[in-house]
N, C-alpha and C positions, 0 to 999 in steps of 0.2 A: 650291683649290691651297694656300692658307694653312693650312687645316685639315689637309690631307694632310701638309704639311711639319711641322706641329706634332706630329702623331701619330707621324711617322717619328722626330722628335727625342726624343720621350718613350719610344720603344720600344727594345728591345734587339735588336741584330743581331750575333750571335756576340760579345757583350760582357758584361761584368759590372759592376754598379753598385759603385763604390768611393767611400766617404766619406773625405775627407782635406782638411785645410786649410779647413774650414768649408763645403764644398759637395760635391755628388754629381757624379761624372764617370763615363763609361763606358770601361772598359778592355778593349780587344781583346787586349792582350798577356797579361793575367791569364787571360782566357778560353782562349787558346791553351795556356797553361801547364797549366790545369786539364784540358783535353782530352787532354793527354799523360799525366796521372796515372792510375795503374791500381792496383787492389787487389792485383794480382800483384806489385807492387813494394813492398807493405807487409808487413813481416815482424813479425807479432804472434802471440801465442798464438792458436791456431785458434778456440777457443771465444770468446775475447774479440772477435776480428774478426767472427765470426758474430753475436754479441750486439749490437755497436754498429751493424752494418749493418741488422739487423732492427729495432733501436730506431728508426732513422730511417724505414725504409720502412713499418713498421706505422703510425707516426704519420700520414704523408701519405696512407695508404690507408684510414684509419679515421675519417674525419670523422663518418660516420653513427653509428659506435659511441660516439664522444664525445657526440654529440647525444642519443642514446638514454639514455646514462647520466647526462646532465645535468651533465657536467663540462666545464670550459673546454678548448677544442681548442687548446692551446698546450703547448709543452714546452721545457725547457732542460737541457743537459748540459754538463759540464766535462771537458776532457781535461787531466790534470796529470801531472807527473813531470819528471825531469831533462831538460835540453835535448838535442835530437838523437836522440830515441828514437821518432819516427814521428808526432808529433801533427800537424804541418803537412801531411805527405804524406797522412795519413788524412783530414784535412779536405778536401784537394784531390780525393782519390779519391771521397769522398762527394759533393762538388759535381758531379763528372763523372757519377756514378750518377744524381743527381737531374736533371741536364740531359738524361739519356737517357730519363727517364720521359715518359709520354704522359698528360696534357700535362706539359711540362717544369716543374720547380720552380726558379725563379730564386734566385740567391744575391745577398745584399747584404753587401758586405765592408767592415768598419769598420777603417780604418787608424789613425786618430787622432781625438781629440775637440777638437783645436785649431780654434778658430773666432774670427773677428774679433768675434763677438757673444758669445763665452764658451762654455764647455763645456756649460752648461745648455741653451743654444739648440741646440747640436750634438745632444745626446741627444734633444731634442724632434723635431728634423728627422729623425734616424735612425729613430725609431719611427714617425713619420708616414709615411715612405717604406715601411717594412716593412708597415704596415697597408694601404697602397695596393697593394702587390704580393703580399699574402698570397693563397694559401699560399706561403711563401718560407722560405729558409734564411738566418738572420741571424748573421753570423760576427764574433765579437769575439776576435781573436787577441791574446795577451798581456794578458788581462783585468785582471790586477793592476796593470799600468801604465796602462791606459786609465781605470779607475774609481778615482779618487783619493778621499780622505776628503771633499774639498770638494764633490764632485758625487755622492757615494754615495746620499744620500737622494733626490735627483732621479732618479737612475738606477733606484732601487728602486721609486719611484712609477710610472715608465713600465713597468717589468717587471710590477708587480702589476696593471697594467691598469686604471687609472682610466678609460682608454678600452679598447675591445675589442682584444685581441691574438690573436683567433682565426686559426689557420693559421700562426702564427709559431713556427718551431723555432729557438731560440737555441743557438749553440754557442760556448763560451768556452774558451780554452786558457791555461794558465799553467805556468811552470816552478816557481812558488813558491806552492803552495796556502795556506801559512801566512800569506802576505801579503794574502790576500783577506779582506775583512770577513766575519765569521760570518753576517751577514744575507744574504750572497751565496752563500757556500760551504756553509752548513749549513741552508738553508731550502728544502725540497723543492718548494714551490709556485713557486719562482723558477727554480733550477737543480735539476732533479729527480734527476739521477743523475750520479755522477762515475766516470770511467774512468782508472785509473792506467796510465801508460805507463812501466814500469820499465826499468832497464838490462837488456839482453838476456842470457839465459842461454847456456850453451855451445851448445845446439842451435840457438838463434836466430843466434848468431854464425857457426856453420857454414853456416846457410842464407844469411846475408848474403854470405859468401865465395863460395858457389855463384852468387849474384846477379852478383858481379864475374867469376866464371869464365865465365858466359854472355856477359857484355859483351865479354870478351877472346877469345872463341872463334875469331874471324876473324883474329886477330893471330898469324901463323905464327911470329913471332919470340919469342913468350912461351909457354913451356911451363907449363901450369896443370893438373896432374892432380888427381883427387879428394882424394888424400892431403894435398895442399897446403892444401886448405880446412880440414881437421881441424887441421893444424899451425898455420896462422895463427890460427884460433879459439883454439887453446890458449895462444898467447903474448899474446893481447889481452884477458886477463881484466881486468874492471873498467873497460874502455874503453866509450865509447858508440859507437853506429853512426857518428856523425860523426867520431870519432877514428879508427875503422877506415877510413872513407872517406879521410880525410886521409893515412893511412899508404899506402893504395893509390895515391892520386894522386901523392904525393911519390916513392914507389918507381918508378912508371912514368916520371915525369919524369927521375929520376936515371938509369934505364936508357936512356932516350932520349938523354940527353946523352952517354952512353958508346958509343952505337951510331953507325952510319953515318947520313948525312942522311935517307935514305929511311926508316930506322928511327924517326927523330924524328917524321916525318910520320905514320907508322902509330900511334905511341903517342899523339900529339896527337889523332888522329881518335877514338880511344877516349874521350879526356877531353871531347870536345865533346858526347857523349851527355847528354841532360838527366837529371841525377841529383838526386834530392830533397836539398835543402840541409840537411834535419834528420835525416839518418842519423847516429847517434852511439852510442858506448858499447860496453863489453865487460866480461865478468866476469873472475874471477880464475883464476890458474893459472900455474905456473912453466913455463919452457921445458923441453921434454923433452930427453933425451939426443940428441945430434946424429945425424941419419940420413944416412948417406953418399949415398943417392939424392937426398934433399932438398937436400943441399949442392951438388949439381950444377945446381940450378935457380936462375937468376939472380934471378927474382922472389922466391924464398924468402930468398936472401941479402940482398937489398935491403930486403925487408919487415922483417927482423930489425933492420936498422940504423935504419929509420924508427920502428919501434915503440919501440926503446930511446930515441931522441931525444924522442918524444912522452911517454913515461913519465917521463923526467927533467923535462920541462916541467910535468908535473902534480904534481911534488913541491914542497913548501914549502922555504923556506930552511934549515930544520933537517933536511931529508932525509926528512920525513914527507909523505905524500900530503895534498893540500889537503883541507879539511873536507868540501866537496861530494863529492869522490871517495871519501874515507874512509868516508863514511856509506853508501856503496853496499853 
């Protein structure tokens, strides 16, 4: 009975291992969030999406090939780019894909290196757990914040595999690739490939508006024709997916406040749908001449107000766009 209890405790039951505060815990909440994630909700260049999915699947399906070629069966990739452009939702969608494999590939998620015994102990514990559960998916989100200069060498020693790291696929994400030590970002044997998640182009912004159109299709009080997707994409240039999302949320709340009580309930129902928190950004473009048909749409009128407010918030005190946005 004691052995059975110990085995149950050390196993996963619709949970994900999360390292935080100096110890591992099992999170059913994160597992449920991952199971809701879908590649259908990830708006990326089609070829890039195909490449990164294949990159993962080929690794986990090719142990024999690695053995035959006598190369270490380990891999690391980095997702980088401005915040809010799909890095987190892509990681979650891949976690979901790997859990659907037979046998399933577990994820080990590192939230922080904080530990009462120091970050060096945390790194040792993290890689020890990964070796125990290999083949596995080892996630370091916000890699530049996790691996500071003081622990860099210890981290690299574990990555380089003074002990065997067979079957470990590391994924690191960062909004600031330039802040990563070159030993991490420019050494293929550690992180072999980097994928840039740039600000979305016009086509991707239009696709994201269609994503919202589908979410609102059951709301009879909101008219959302196809031409509105094109119009919203046109006025959100140089925004991120996250900023477009904020414009939609703020517009819907504003509309709900002006409608009857049951209208508020309908709008709020829309907002409770699980939306990836890292949708952000938009490209450039000036607002087109006013379209009389569009002006009749309450969502269009409110979106224009919210986009204007957000764009002003992105400007510096001298009226110029902040550096991060201006660099887009």
